[in-house]
N, C-alpha and C positions, 0 to 999 in steps of 0.2 A: 504494500500500500504506500501511498504518498506519505513521506515522513511527516509526522504530526507530534509535536511536543505536548505532553499532558502536564500542564502546570496548574496545581491547585492555587486558589485565590485569584487566578486570572479570569475566572468565570463569574460574571456579574449580570444582573438583569439590566433593563434599559435605564434604570435609575442609579446604576452603579453599586447595587447591593450584592455582596458576596452570597453565593448559593451553597447551602448546607444540605446534603442529602440524608434523609432518614433511612437508617439501615433496615427498619421494619418494612420498607417497601422494596427491598433488594430484588425480590422475586418478580416484581412488576416493573423492573427497569428504573427503580428509584424515582417514581413519579410523585412521591411525597417529599417536599423540600421546604426549607426555611430560608429567609432572606435576612442578611445581617448588614446593617448600615454601620460601617466601621467608624464613621465620623460622629454620628449622634448616639451610637451604642444602643440602638433600638433593634429588636428582633421582630420580624414579621412572619406570618404564615404565607403559604403560596398564593393566597387570595389577596395579599397585600394588607391584611389587618395587623396592626401593631399588637404584639403579645406582651412584651416586657423589655427589661434592660439586659443587654449582653454582659456576661461576666467573664467567660473563658471558653477556650477550645482546647481539647487534647487530641492528638493524632492517634490513629489506630496503632496497635502494637503487634497485631497479627491479622490474618484473614478472618479469624473467628472472634477477634476482640476489637470491635470498632472504636473509633474515637468518640468524643462526647462534646456536645454543645451545651453550655449551661447559661440559663438566663433566669431572671427573677421577676416576679410580679408583685407589686405592692398595692394592697387595698386597705385603706385606713392605716391602722397601726400594724397590720399583718403583712409580712413579706414571705412569699412562697417561692421556693427554688425548683426549677424544672430542668431536667436533663434529657437531651435527645441524642441517642446513639447514631453514629453515622460518620460522614466524611465530607470534606469540601468537594464540590463538583470539579471535574476536569474537563478538558476540551472535547474528550470523547463523548461524555454525557451531553455537552452543549450541542454537538452536531446532531445527536439523535433527538434532542428535545428543544431545539432552537425556538420553536414557536411558543413554548410555555413561558419563556422569560423575555423574548424579544419581539413576539407578535407574528412575524412572517419572515421566511417560509416556516412551515411546521417542522421541517427537519432539513439537514444538509446531507446530501448523498456523498459518502466517501468512496474511495476506490474499492475498499474492502466490501462495501455494499454492492457495487457494480460487479465485483468478482464473484460474490455469492450468486447473483443473478446469472452470470455467465456460466458458472459451473453447473447450475441447475438446468439451464437451457442446453448445455452440452449433452446432458443425459438424454434429453428428448431428441436432439439432433442425431446422436449416435444410434438411437433406436430406429429412427426414420431411415438412416443410412443402411442399417442392416436389412430393413424391410425392402429397400429398393434393390439391393445387390445380392441378397441371399438367394441361392438356387440349390437344387438338389445336387447338381454336379459340381458346383462351386460354393460350398457352405461358407457363410461369413459369421464369425463370432467376435464380438468385442467385449472385453472385460475391463472394469475400471476399479481403482481404489484412490481415495482422496486423502491428502495430507495438508496440514496448514503450518506455515512458518510460525514459530513461537520462540519465546526465550528458552534457550537450551535446545533440546531435540525437537524436531517437528512433531506435531500432534496428529495421530491417525484419526481421521473423521469417520472412516468406514473400516471395519475390522479385517476384511479380506478382499482379494480381487473377486469381483462379482460380475456375472453376465449382465450387460446393460439392460436386457429385457426384463431382468428381475429388480431393476432399480426404479425409483420414482424421483421426481424433483425434490421431494421431501427428504431424500437420502442425504442431500447436502444441507447441513444445518446453517443457520445464520452465522456466518464467520465472525461478524462483529461481536456477537454475544459471547463468543469464546474468549474475547480479550477482556481481562478484568479492568475495572477502574483503578487508577493509581491512587494510593492513599497519600503519597507525597512525591515530589519530583525525584525521578530516577529510581523509585521503589514501586513494586507492583502492589502487593497486598499487606506487606509488613516490613518492619525494619530488617528482617532477615532475608528479604528478597530484593536486594539492590541489584539493578541491572546495568547501571551506568549508561542507560539509554541504549543498551546493546540488545535489541529485540529481534533481529533477523540474523541468525547465526548460519551462514552459508556452509562453513566447514562441517558443522554437525549435520546439517541437512544432507549434504552430499554423502557423508559417511553413512547416515541412516538409510538413505535410498539405495546406495550401493550394496549394503548388507541385506536390505529387504527384497529388492528386485531379484527374482530367480534368474538362472542362466537362460538366455533367450534362445529361440529356435529360428528357423527361416520362414515361419508362417505358412508352410505348405500343408500342415495338418493341424487340427485342433489341439493335439498333444505337443506340438512344437511351435507355440505362438511366438511372434516377434514381440519385443518389449519396447515401449516408448515412454519416456519420462517427460511429462509436460511441466514446465516451470513458468508460472505467471508471477512476474516480479517487476519492481521498479529498479532493480539492480543495485540498490543502496545497501551495502554491507554494514550491518549494525552488529558487530561482534568485537569483543575485546581481544586485541592482539598486542601483547606487551612489547613495548619497544619500537613498534612500527611508527614511522615518521609522519603518517597522514595526519595525526593529531598528537597530543602529548602521550607519553608512555602509558599503555594500558587502556586508552580510550578507544572508542569504536572506529574501525576503519570504514572506508566509504566507497570502495569499488572492489570488484573481484581482483584478488591478488594472484600472483603466479602459482601459489599453492592451490588456490581454488581451481584454476584452469587445469592444473595437473590432475585434480580429482575428476574434473569433467572428462579428461582424456582417459583416465582409468576406467570410468564407466563406459565410455564409447568403445574402448578396446575390448570390452566384454561382449560387444555386439548389441548393446542397448543404445537406442537412438534417443537423442535429447532434443526436444522441441521447446523453443523459448518464445514466450509472448512478453515483449518488453512494454510495460505500461510506463511511458516516458516520464522520467524524473525531471521536474522543472527546477532549474537553478533558482528561479525567483522565489520559490517557497522557503528557501533557507537563507537567502540574502537578507531578508527582513529582520533576522535576529540581531543584527548590528554587532556581531561578535567576529573577531578576526579569523578564528578557525572556520566559522560558517562561511565567510566570504571566500576563504581559501578553498574550501570544499566546492563551492559553487563555481569557481573559475578554473580550478585545476583538476578536480576529480570528476565532477558531473559530465564534462565533455567526453570522458573516456569510457563511460558506462556502456554505451551501445556497442563499441568495438569489443569490449570484454565479453559481453553476453553473446555476441556473434561468434567469438572464438569458442565459446562453450557449446554452441548449437551444432548439431550434426549437419553434414553435407549431403544433399540429395544426389541421386544418380546423375542428374543433369548439371551438377556443379553448383546449384543454388543452395542456400542455407535453409534449414528447417527452423525458420525464424520469422517473427512478425512483430512490427511495432505499432502501438496504438497511442495516440496523444490524448491529452486531457479532455478534449472536446469530441472524441470519437467513441464509438460503441465497442466496449470490451467484449461483450457477448458475441457480436458479429466477428470480431477479430479472432476469438478463440475457436469458433466453429470453422473459420477459414483455415486456421492453423491445423485443426484436426483433419479437415479434408485433405490438406496438403500431406499430412503424415500418412493417412491411410492410402492415398493415391500412390505416393512414392514407395510405400511398403509393397503394394501390389506390383508395381513396375520392377522393383528390385527383385521380387520373387521370380 
């Protein structure tokens, strides 16, 4: 997905009030929230009704121990203290609930949302492709398994390789809901889960995929299927590589390194084809941070991303690459189905 910093306290409503999410509504997407005016020290409910005087906030200590918002209400000589478990909203929550606090639009589609739609549509497209080309003399079978980039090893979204005719669009979950809200900058859900903003580990992804994908065949029979690994990515490597000079020691690198390309080669040398859909990374999205390293990334690293991803992609029999690029204003779903068509067509020609 397009790089997006999750910074607590940066999320405010149209009146500049910080948004505090109630953990009691976690199962419904944190749709119960409070508004804190940090200047007047007044706490409001989501309807904008003043509740009381802000006293303090504590941050979560683990995924099961939320933080607390404390405020008081004075009536006559009696002061009552209220505590609300939860956390400050981050920009991920803002994108999904924009209309609640800013009016319009109701939400902001992120690339991960578009990728969810694309993966779901690919299931249907693959089923239609089978129906079109499957014959008694030339049986066609496609199997799929889905994984998602995450902190550390990629997450398996489906347990096994499954015949596409046994899948539905519901097989692919909402990818965005698999990403937790950060409880503070650079931490996922607790003080023990510091990521240093390193949330797309390509090295572990390639290692996991190389271990998971079985030895491929030539595709001539159902028992000897060809294997194709599709990678949908903006190519921004967010993994800690100590000592690498792209940023300070131990910080996240920003483009595929020689070691990553070696992993690509290892996978391709096994006979596994790699298809890459590049969701173009826009330098303008990081230059706005006003930080020296961000500007360096935008000018020196981002321009190299496409060439690195092309190096990772497999070469088709006609010399072209099994590669497709889609920009911010283009349809990711259409691009993914075109890449799929390219992969299955060249697989047939190669056979």
